[in-house]
PLY file of the C-alpha trace (Angstrom):
ply
format ascii 1.0
element vertex 370
property float x
property float y
property float z
element edge 369
property int vertex1
property int vertex2
end_header
-147.48 71.35 65.76
-150.36 69.25 65.86
-153.54 69.59 63.86
-157.05 71.26 65.20
-160.15 68.88 65.24
-162.02 69.84 61.80
-165.16 70.36 63.44
-163.49 73.00 65.46
-161.89 74.31 62.83
-165.50 75.30 61.57
-166.91 76.02 64.47
-169.51 72.81 64.22
-170.99 70.25 66.52
-169.91 66.53 65.26
-173.24 65.84 64.72
-174.08 68.92 62.31
-175.92 68.44 58.89
-174.12 68.72 55.86
-175.73 72.14 54.99
-174.50 73.70 59.27
-170.83 72.70 58.11
-171.56 74.09 54.66
-172.65 77.75 55.98
-169.58 77.41 58.80
-167.07 77.23 55.97
-168.84 80.10 53.67
-168.11 82.23 56.55
-165.09 81.38 57.82
-163.91 81.36 53.89
-165.25 84.97 53.88
-164.00 85.93 56.64
-159.73 84.79 55.87
-159.95 85.07 52.33
-156.87 86.86 51.05
-158.37 89.42 49.06
-159.83 91.26 51.99
-156.81 89.58 54.51
-153.54 91.34 52.28
-150.16 90.44 53.75
-151.62 88.78 55.99
-149.92 85.17 56.98
-152.23 84.30 59.98
-155.54 84.98 57.89
-154.21 82.77 54.69
-153.41 79.73 57.18
-156.99 80.09 58.78
-158.32 80.59 55.56
-156.44 76.84 54.26
-157.20 75.51 57.07
-161.34 76.11 56.99
-160.26 74.72 53.56
-159.02 71.39 54.59
-161.95 70.72 56.87
-164.71 71.97 54.60
-163.10 69.61 52.38
-163.09 65.98 54.77
-166.29 67.16 56.15
-168.40 67.81 52.76
-167.25 64.55 51.60
-169.97 61.34 53.49
-166.84 58.96 52.94
-163.60 61.15 54.15
-166.17 62.58 57.16
-166.90 58.57 57.83
-163.24 57.53 58.28
-162.16 60.80 59.76
-164.67 59.94 62.13
-163.67 56.04 63.00
-159.17 57.29 62.48
-159.23 60.36 63.01
-156.53 63.02 61.12
-154.75 59.69 59.87
-158.38 58.17 58.23
-157.69 61.00 55.94
-154.22 61.06 54.95
-152.52 63.03 57.93
-150.24 60.64 59.69
-147.26 58.11 58.76
-145.75 60.76 56.23
-148.26 61.10 54.72
-150.04 65.03 53.66
-152.99 65.11 54.83
-152.77 69.53 54.42
-151.70 69.19 50.64
-154.38 72.12 49.70
-152.93 73.98 47.31
-154.81 78.05 46.59
-156.68 76.11 43.53
-157.47 73.52 45.64
-159.64 75.97 47.64
-161.14 77.67 45.07
-162.02 74.60 42.76
-165.14 74.49 45.48
-166.32 77.80 45.32
-168.16 76.94 42.70
-170.29 74.64 45.31
-170.54 77.04 48.56
-170.87 80.69 46.80
-172.85 79.73 43.25
-170.18 80.32 40.63
-167.50 79.22 38.65
-164.87 78.85 41.34
-161.68 81.21 39.97
-160.96 84.36 41.11
-163.17 86.42 44.30
-162.79 89.73 42.59
-166.45 90.21 42.07
-167.70 88.76 45.40
-165.62 91.17 47.30
-166.53 94.30 44.69
-161.84 94.57 44.44
-160.27 93.62 41.80
-159.87 89.67 41.76
-157.52 87.89 43.34
-153.95 87.38 42.18
-152.61 84.64 39.98
-153.00 80.83 41.71
-150.47 78.21 42.15
-151.64 75.42 39.57
-150.90 71.72 40.85
-150.53 68.37 38.45
-153.05 65.77 38.55
-153.08 62.91 41.18
-151.52 59.37 40.78
-154.14 56.83 42.64
-153.22 53.55 43.30
-153.68 50.27 45.26
-152.11 48.42 47.89
-152.99 45.18 49.02
-151.60 44.22 52.24
-151.75 40.88 54.27
-152.85 40.59 57.66
-149.09 40.53 58.96
-148.40 44.07 57.27
-151.21 45.67 58.52
-150.22 44.63 62.20
-147.79 46.59 62.30
-146.86 48.68 59.09
-144.81 48.11 56.62
-142.36 50.03 53.62
-142.92 48.97 50.73
-142.04 50.21 46.83
-144.27 50.66 44.02
-143.66 51.19 40.33
-145.51 54.58 39.35
-145.47 56.53 35.85
-145.28 59.92 35.86
-145.59 63.16 34.19
-142.23 64.93 34.80
-140.93 67.80 33.07
-138.11 66.88 30.56
-134.28 67.56 31.12
-133.80 70.48 28.99
-136.91 72.13 28.52
-136.86 75.98 28.61
-140.12 78.31 28.90
-141.13 81.54 27.97
-143.72 84.02 29.50
-147.32 83.37 28.26
-148.03 86.04 25.38
-152.13 85.88 25.75
-152.00 86.28 29.55
-148.85 88.13 30.06
-147.70 85.43 32.19
-150.70 85.67 34.89
-152.19 82.32 33.31
-155.91 84.50 34.00
-157.57 86.20 31.50
-159.64 89.40 33.22
-162.62 90.51 31.92
-164.27 93.72 33.25
-167.94 94.13 32.99
-170.17 97.99 33.42
-173.30 97.38 35.53
-176.03 99.81 36.83
-173.83 98.52 40.18
-169.92 99.03 39.21
-167.55 97.57 37.45
-167.60 94.12 38.05
-164.36 91.87 37.44
-164.18 88.46 36.64
-161.42 86.22 35.88
-160.98 82.89 33.99
-157.60 80.32 33.01
-156.28 81.06 30.20
-156.45 79.11 27.00
-153.30 79.12 25.65
-151.09 78.10 28.93
-153.22 76.24 30.91
-153.01 79.19 33.74
-149.21 78.53 34.39
-148.48 81.48 32.86
-145.78 79.76 30.85
-145.21 78.37 27.21
-142.88 75.55 26.12
-139.99 78.29 24.40
-137.83 74.80 23.63
-137.80 71.45 24.23
-136.29 67.57 23.69
-137.46 65.31 20.68
-139.20 62.78 23.31
-141.23 65.92 25.25
-145.06 66.59 24.44
-146.21 69.68 23.57
-145.92 70.80 27.72
-142.77 69.68 27.96
-143.36 66.78 30.21
-142.47 63.30 29.15
-143.43 59.78 31.40
-141.17 58.46 33.29
-141.72 54.63 35.79
-139.99 56.02 38.83
-139.40 53.50 42.41
-141.16 55.63 45.02
-140.61 53.84 48.86
-144.03 54.08 51.12
-144.47 53.61 54.59
-146.95 52.44 55.91
-148.24 52.64 59.33
-150.01 49.92 61.29
-153.26 49.34 61.37
-154.59 50.34 58.38
-158.43 49.40 57.23
-159.91 48.03 53.83
-160.57 51.36 51.23
-158.42 53.92 54.00
-156.91 56.28 51.30
-153.09 57.93 51.94
-151.39 60.29 50.19
-147.92 61.36 49.85
-147.61 64.69 48.39
-145.82 65.87 45.41
-145.34 62.47 44.18
-148.20 62.80 41.19
-148.08 64.46 38.45
-145.62 67.44 37.73
-147.08 70.60 35.34
-145.44 73.46 34.08
-145.73 76.50 36.00
-147.10 74.49 39.28
-146.48 72.20 42.46
-146.26 68.50 41.26
-150.10 66.37 42.09
-149.94 64.05 45.07
-149.62 60.22 45.13
-152.94 58.32 46.18
-152.83 55.04 48.24
-155.97 52.85 48.38
-155.40 50.50 51.28
-156.84 46.41 49.94
-157.00 43.86 52.62
-155.94 40.39 51.76
-158.03 38.09 53.31
-156.73 35.99 55.60
-157.21 32.22 55.70
-156.62 31.36 59.14
-157.37 34.89 60.86
-160.35 37.21 60.80
-160.25 40.92 61.50
-162.53 42.53 63.88
-161.16 46.29 64.31
-158.00 46.15 66.10
-158.53 42.42 67.37
-158.42 39.01 65.64
-160.48 36.24 65.76
-159.58 32.11 65.41
-161.86 29.76 65.79
-159.66 26.37 67.46
-160.68 23.27 66.97
-160.00 20.35 70.47
-161.23 17.43 70.69
-163.80 15.99 73.08
-160.70 14.14 74.94
-158.60 17.16 75.02
-161.54 19.14 76.25
-161.92 16.65 79.35
-158.23 15.94 80.45
-157.08 19.33 79.63
-153.95 20.47 77.04
-151.58 22.37 75.37
-151.74 23.21 72.18
-150.33 25.34 69.56
-152.52 28.45 67.18
-150.92 30.65 64.89
-150.88 34.80 65.55
-150.05 37.28 63.65
-146.25 36.98 64.84
-146.21 32.80 64.44
-148.06 30.45 66.51
-147.70 30.21 70.04
-148.96 27.60 73.02
-151.55 27.84 75.00
-153.28 25.09 77.61
-156.60 24.10 77.01
-157.45 23.74 81.37
-159.25 20.26 82.28
-163.18 20.54 81.58
-162.98 23.18 78.72
-166.53 23.77 77.44
-167.02 24.73 74.07
-167.42 28.10 73.18
-165.03 29.57 75.70
-163.24 32.51 74.77
-159.72 32.78 75.25
-157.66 36.27 75.16
-154.45 36.69 73.79
-153.61 40.26 75.16
-151.63 42.62 72.61
-151.68 39.64 69.74
-153.77 41.88 67.33
-153.78 44.67 65.08
-151.58 48.10 66.09
-154.01 50.89 66.61
-153.74 53.61 63.71
-154.36 56.57 66.37
-152.15 55.76 68.84
-149.24 53.04 69.75
-152.13 50.48 71.71
-152.33 47.01 69.84
-155.85 45.01 69.94
-155.94 41.68 70.96
-156.42 37.77 69.75
-159.34 35.82 70.74
-159.67 32.37 70.55
-163.24 30.97 69.91
-162.72 26.73 71.47
-164.92 24.42 69.45
-164.75 21.27 71.39
-165.06 18.54 68.00
-167.89 16.05 67.86
-166.73 12.66 66.04
-169.51 11.86 63.26
-167.77 8.50 62.35
-167.17 5.53 65.36
-165.83 2.49 65.17
-167.81 0.02 66.85
-165.24 -0.19 70.40
-165.70 3.42 70.52
-169.01 3.27 70.81
-169.12 0.42 73.50
-167.18 2.65 75.15
-169.17 5.58 74.94
-172.18 3.50 75.67
-171.21 2.73 79.30
-170.40 6.27 80.14
-173.84 7.57 79.14
-175.46 7.04 82.20
-172.19 8.25 84.24
-173.68 11.79 86.14
-170.04 13.63 84.88
-171.20 13.27 81.39
-174.53 14.81 82.10
-174.63 18.49 81.26
-175.30 20.44 84.39
-174.21 24.02 83.52
-175.53 25.63 86.56
-175.31 29.42 87.30
-171.98 29.33 87.27
-171.68 28.83 83.39
-171.76 31.76 81.36
-174.44 31.55 78.58
-172.98 32.69 74.71
-174.47 36.14 75.34
-172.86 37.21 78.50
-169.29 35.86 77.52
-169.62 38.49 74.48
-170.54 41.48 76.80
-167.68 39.86 78.47
-164.61 40.45 75.51
-166.49 43.07 73.39
0 1
1 2
2 3
3 4
4 5
5 6
6 7
7 8
8 9
9 10
10 11
11 12
12 13
13 14
14 15
15 16
16 17
17 18
18 19
19 20
20 21
21 22
22 23
23 24
24 25
25 26
26 27
27 28
28 29
29 30
30 31
31 32
32 33
33 34
34 35
35 36
36 37
37 38
38 39
39 40
40 41
41 42
42 43
43 44
44 45
45 46
46 47
47 48
48 49
49 50
50 51
51 52
52 53
53 54
54 55
55 56
56 57
57 58
58 59
59 60
60 61
61 62
62 63
63 64
64 65
65 66
66 67
67 68
68 69
69 70
70 71
71 72
72 73
73 74
74 75
75 76
76 77
77 78
78 79
79 80
80 81
81 82
82 83
83 84
84 85
85 86
86 87
87 88
88 89
89 90
90 91
91 92
92 93
93 94
94 95
95 96
96 97
97 98
98 99
99 100
100 101
101 102
102 103
103 104
104 105
105 106
106 107
107 108
108 109
109 110
110 111
111 112
112 113
113 114
114 115
115 116
116 117
117 118
118 119
119 120
120 121
121 122
122 123
123 124
124 125
125 126
126 127
127 128
128 129
129 130
130 131
131 132
132 133
133 134
134 135
135 136
136 137
137 138
138 139
139 140
140 141
141 142
142 143
143 144
144 145
145 146
146 147
147 148
148 149
149 150
150 151
151 152
152 153
153 154
154 155
155 156
156 157
157 158
158 159
159 160
160 161
161 162
162 163
163 164
164 165
165 166
166 167
167 168
168 169
169 170
170 171
171 172
172 173
173 174
174 175
175 176
176 177
177 178
178 179
179 180
180 181
181 182
182 183
183 184
184 185
185 186
186 187
187 188
188 189
189 190
190 191
191 192
192 193
193 194
194 195
195 196
196 197
197 198
198 199
199 200
200 201
201 202
202 203
203 204
204 205
205 206
206 207
207 208
208 209
209 210
210 211
211 212
212 213
213 214
214 215
215 216
216 217
217 218
218 219
219 220
220 221
221 222
222 223
223 224
224 225
225 226
226 227
227 228
228 229
229 230
230 231
231 232
232 233
233 234
234 235
235 236
236 237
237 238
238 239
239 240
240 241
241 242
242 243
243 244
244 245
245 246
246 247
247 248
248 249
249 250
250 251
251 252
252 253
253 254
254 255
255 256
256 257
257 258
258 259
259 260
260 261
261 262
262 263
263 264
264 265
265 266
266 267
267 268
268 269
269 270
270 271
271 272
272 273
273 274
274 275
275 276
276 277
277 278
278 279
279 280
280 281
281 282
282 283
283 284
284 285
285 286
286 287
287 288
288 289
289 290
290 291
291 292
292 293
293 294
294 295
295 296
296 297
297 298
298 299
299 300
300 301
301 302
302 303
303 304
304 305
305 306
306 307
307 308
308 309
309 310
310 311
311 312
312 313
313 314
314 315
315 316
316 317
317 318
318 319
319 320
320 321
321 322
322 323
323 324
324 325
325 326
326 327
327 328
328 329
329 330
330 331
331 332
332 333
333 334
334 335
335 336
336 337
337 338
338 339
339 340
340 341
341 342
342 343
343 344
344 345
345 346
346 347
347 348
348 349
349 350
350 351
351 352
352 353
353 354
354 355
355 356
356 357
357 358
358 359
359 360
360 361
361 362
362 363
363 364
364 365
365 366
366 367
367 368
368 369
């Protein structure tokens, strides 16, 4: 099932301010909170959907990437999980939204407080350098990652401090009635479990550091600074679920081709002779060299287009083009014989500039191509 647009989820316009987005999320969080909708899977799904939308749209950098690339721009395609928020992630937002510490919602609703939330391991972040050719069509890469994993042979027992709940609750009598607050258990860290037995190479939490080779399928069309996410490939945690592996894209600047969105630009230099008489020349593309025709009488500044020789659109199947800027090379040093030959042509009408109305200006050419 396709993801809904985040603005549609929060019921706000794309021009909505940060305050409007926060108010919209607060309204939906109250409406669909699990404590108000027990045993209602549909309400829980909407609660998580709203939290995911707010997590992206409340972050200016993520919102900009989402506006430009859609869900894939914030890690929603190509095998990367964009909706990997668990309940701990969601409730961590409430300090900002509701002005509290984030944990239990019990005092907010006047009830007994939420049930134990699933803990999540920490995320890992790696930088992925990519060439223009790799970016153009996507690529599979293998990387080595050091992760915290639960060691073989570790056994756990229920935490006696919180009786396995992961939370320590405190009841305070006020003039408005009993207020219940919940905080993370300091003994087990909220997992509800403590180590019973462990191998000698494991730490006090039963974890070891292990290097793994992970295969990553990166979709075509990614851009500098874009962050992709692989769910469950981060650090493990006792009594919880693994964190995510975050991949930050870094573009390696190409020495020949210049990227402009999904298009690539190449500066082609031709001699005055080739421009005047016409020629067949080779030009580099992302996929290798191709031959193109330079028409007789080609002017400097003319732009040629190679359809579909650019970069794949990350939001679809279309590809950009390669734009070739023709530059006529003027020699800076001439021999005496060359000077005499050109002097003989100086007064020829064919060698006098005469652009006329048919020759487009530089700005007209830019409008035509962009």
